[in-house]
N, C-alpha and C positions, 0 to 999 in steps of 0.2 A: 503544851504544844498542840496546835490544831491537827485535825485528822488529815488534812491535805499535806501539811508539813511532814507528818509521820510517814505517809506513803512515799513522798518524795525522797526522804532519807533512806527508806528501805530499798527503793528502786535504785538509787545511786550505789548502795552497798552491793546489790546484786550485780550491777554492771561491773563493779570492781572485781567481784569474785569470778564472774564469767571471763573477764579479761585475764585474770591470773591463771585460770585453768587453761585458756588458750595458749598462753605463753609456755606453760609446762609441757604442752603437747609437741613442741618443736623438737625435732630429732637432732642428736649430736653424732658426729662421725669421727672415728679414730682410724689411723692408718697403721698397718703392720707390714713391714717389708718381709718378703719370703724368698728363700733361696734353696733350690733343690739340687741334689747331686746324686747321680747314679754311678757308683764306683764300677770299675771293670768287673764284668761278670760274664758267665757263659751265654752266648747268644743262642744256644740250643735249648735253653730252658733248664729247670731244676732237676730234670730226670737223667742227666748224665751226658755221655759223649754223643757226638754228632752221628746221624745216620747218613751223612753226606758222603756216599761212596757209590760210584756209578761207573759202569763200563758198557760199551756197545760197539757196533761196527756198521759200516756203510760201504756201498760200492759206487764206482763212477765209471760209466761207459765213456772212454776217452774218444775224442774226435778223430776223424779220418781213419776209423777202424783200427785204431792203435791198441785196442783191447780193453779189458775191464780191470780197474784197479780197486782193490778192497782195502779199506781203512779200518784200523782198530784204534779205539780211543778209550780213555778212562780218566777219572778224576776222583780224588779222595781228600776230604778236609782233615787237616791235622790239628788245627786250632781255630777257635772263633770266640772273640770277646766283643762286648758292647759296653759303652759308657756314655754318660751325658750330663747335662746340667740345664737348669731353667731358673728364671728369676721373675718376680712380679711383686704385687702388693695386694693385701687384703683390706678392704674397707668395711668397717663394722659400724652400723648405724643403730642407735637406740634412743629411747626417751628417758632422760635422766630422772624425771619425777613421775610417779604413778599416783593417781588420786585415791586408789583403793587396791587392796590385794587382788591378785589375779594373774593373767598371762601377760608377760612382756615379750614382744616380738622383736628379736634381734635380727637385723638385716645384714647379710653377708654378700660381698661382691669381690671377685678376684679380677684384677687387671694385669695384663702382661707387661713385663719390663720392656725397655727399648730394644734389647737384643733378643727377646723371646727365649727360645731354647735351642739346644743342639744335641744331636745324638750321633755317635760315631761307632761303626763296627769295623773290625779288622779280622780278616780270614786268612789263614795260612793253609795252603793245599799243595798236593803233588799231582801232576798230570802226566799223561803219556799219549803219544800219537805215533802210530806206525803208518808210514807212507812211502811207497816205492822201496820197501824193504829197509827203510831207515826208521829208527825209533828215536823220538824226541821225548825226553822225560824231565821237564823243568819243574822246579818248585816255584810257586807263585804266591804273591801277597795281594790281597784285594781290600781296599779301604773304601767305605761308603759313609758319606756325611749327610745327615738328615737335619736341616733346619725345620723348626716347628714353632707354633704358638700354642699356649695351653687353653685359652678361652676364646671362642666357644668350645665347649667340651664335645667329645664324641666324633670329631672330624679326624679321619685317618690321613697321616702325613707319610708319603712314601718317597723313596729316593733309590736310584739304581746306580751301580758301578759296573764297569766293563773292564775285564782284564784279558789281554791277548796272551794266550798260552804258547802258541807256536805258529809260525808262518813259513813253513817249508816251501821251497820252490825247486822244480825239476826242469832242467833245460835239455831237450832232446834234439837240439839243432834246428830242425824244421818246425818244431813245436815246443811249447813250454807249458807247464802246469803249476799253479799256485794253490795252496790250501791255507785257509785261515781258521784257526781253532781257538776259541775263546769261551769265557764264562761270564754270565751276567748275574749279578746278585742284587736283589731288591729287598729293602727293609720297609716294613709297614709298622708305623708307630701311631697309636691312638691315645691321647690323653683323655681320660674319662671323668676326672674330678679332682678336687683337693680334699683330703681327709684330715681332720683334726678333732680336738676336744675342747669344749668350753666348760670351765669350772666356775662355780659361784658359791658364796657362803654369806649368810646373814651375820652381821656384826653382833657379837655376844653369844653366838651359837657355835657349837663344836662340830656341827654337821657340814661336810663339804659335799656338794652335789655336782654332777657332771652331765654334759649333754654332747655325745659324739655327733659329728655332722659329716656330710659328703656334699661338697658344693656342686657336684655333677647333677644332683637331684633336688637340692634344697637351696633356696635363696633367702628364706626367712626361717629363723630358728625360734620356735615358741618355748619359753621358759616359764615354769610355774613359780610365782612368788606369792606364797599363800599367807604370809604374815607381814605386818607392818614393820618397817625398819629400813636400814641401809644395807644393801647387798654389794659385796665386792665380786668383781668378775675378772677372770684372767684365762688366757689360753695355755693349754698344756705344751710341753716341749716336743711332743711327737707330732710331726707333720709328714704327710705322704702325698706324692703326686701319683694318683691312681691312673693306671694305664693298661694297655694291651700291646704286645709286641710279637711279631714273628717275621721270619725271613724266608725268601725263596731263592732258588738258584736254577739257572738254565744254561745249557751248553749251546754253542753255535759253531757249526762246522760247515763252511762254504768253500767253494772252489771256483777257479777260473782257468781258462786255457786259451791259448792262441796259436795259430800257425802262420807261417810266412805266406803260404799259398793255399789254394784249395777252395776258395769261395769266389763268388761273382759269376757272370755269364761265361767268362773265359776260363775260370778256375785258377786264375793267376792272382787273384786278390787275397789279402790276408783274412783270417777268420778269427772271431772272438766268441767264446762261450762262458757262461757262468751258471752256477747251480748251487742250491742249498741241499746238503746231504742229510743233515740232522740238526734239529733244534729242540731237543727234549727238555722238559722241566725235570730236573734231577732231584730237587729237594723242595718240600714245602713244610715248614715247621708248624707245630701246634701253637696257637696264641697262648701267651702267659704274661704275667705281670713282672716287669723289671723292678728291682729294688731301687726306688727313687725317693730317698728320704730328704726331709726339709729341715731348715732351722730358721728361727726368727728371734728378734729381740723381745724382751718381756713387754706385754701390752696389758694394761689394767684399766678398768673403768668402774663406775658405781651407778646404781639405780636406787633412788629413795622411794619407798612405798609408804604413803600416808595412812594413818589409822582411822581418822574421822573424815571420810570423803564428803564433799558436796557435789553431787552428780551434776554434771554440766547441763544435761537436758532439763533436770528439775529446776536448776537455777534460772535457766532461760524461761521456763514456763512461769515461775514465780515473777520474774521480771516483767513478762508480757502481761500477766494478770494484774500486777501492780500498776502498770501504765494504764490498763483498761479501767481499773477502779478509780485512779486519779482523774481520768477523763470524765467519768460519770459524776464524781463529786464536784469537779470544776464546773460542769454544765449545770448541776443543781444549784451551785452558788450563784452562777450568772442569772438563772431564772428568778431566783429570789430577789436579786438586785433590781430586776426590771418589774417587780410586782407593783401595780398601781395602788392597790388597797393596802395601806400601811397597817390597818387593823388586823388583816389576815396574817401579815408577817409577824405582828406582835403576838397574836394568838399562838402561832407556831413556836415563837420563842418561849412563851409561857409553857407550852406543851412539852417542849424539850426540857424546861427547867423543873417540871414536876406537876403540871396539870393546868387546866383553864381556870381563870378566876370566876367565881360565881356571881 
């Protein structure tokens, strides 16, 4: 076989190797459905009962010099629970064949389900209001619903609920007075990531390795595959929706009054007054993590690590060098074909065959 044909054959082989290595570099993606549930739990955190216990007073200077009325009010939480759920999918991207032992980069991406997530809190409380020597002492229930999405992580989702506790009204004939006493509760919920564990094992080995991850801070999971062989991968059964939650509560005490006469230039027109007597924040909880556990169907995949690699860059370099050398040899052959002096060509052939004739 001529030198030219040898280099052409080698070049074609290198092209095939380079093409094969390029095909192996294509990533494969598998999907894992995830569903998270937060069972009913205390909305005050793991440290025990609520400090939601508040009392205060306010005064109101009644119109038309009718005097000053003092209010006494208070509220105390008797129960508070929170629960929720969320759904979505985890996309895992990987290269199924590695040309050499080393690091495999596993890509992880969580996408929200169509419904996203929902959080619900329920508060039971007792309240009291003393107004014009009358005491109102109802029990109240306040429910707050928080819709949210999990990704992007770190965004706080808040929702408020308002409950009217008492709306007493006093009619004095020529004047009337109304008081509105209520509570506003606000939930703050921040999903911060998805927590899980990736396990892997080389076939024929008894060693199982694991790599925990937090999708709030990691989108690529590097895994060391130090030996040639086929590796089996699977996710653990423990999943968590990482989060922060806290709640606040504020009271609202407002009043309004009206008279039949007493206003206007003649003093015969009706009068209207309104005022805010108190709107204190009576509770701000400490942030804590809700128990938000997840479940998923089994997901497995494999990565094959080859033992005798042909580096892609080296193959391309050899391929380029081969093309260059083929071009040089081909140019040399063409120059010989155009040599007008046949004797010189004959001498060259004899030199290649073993020397010049004497």
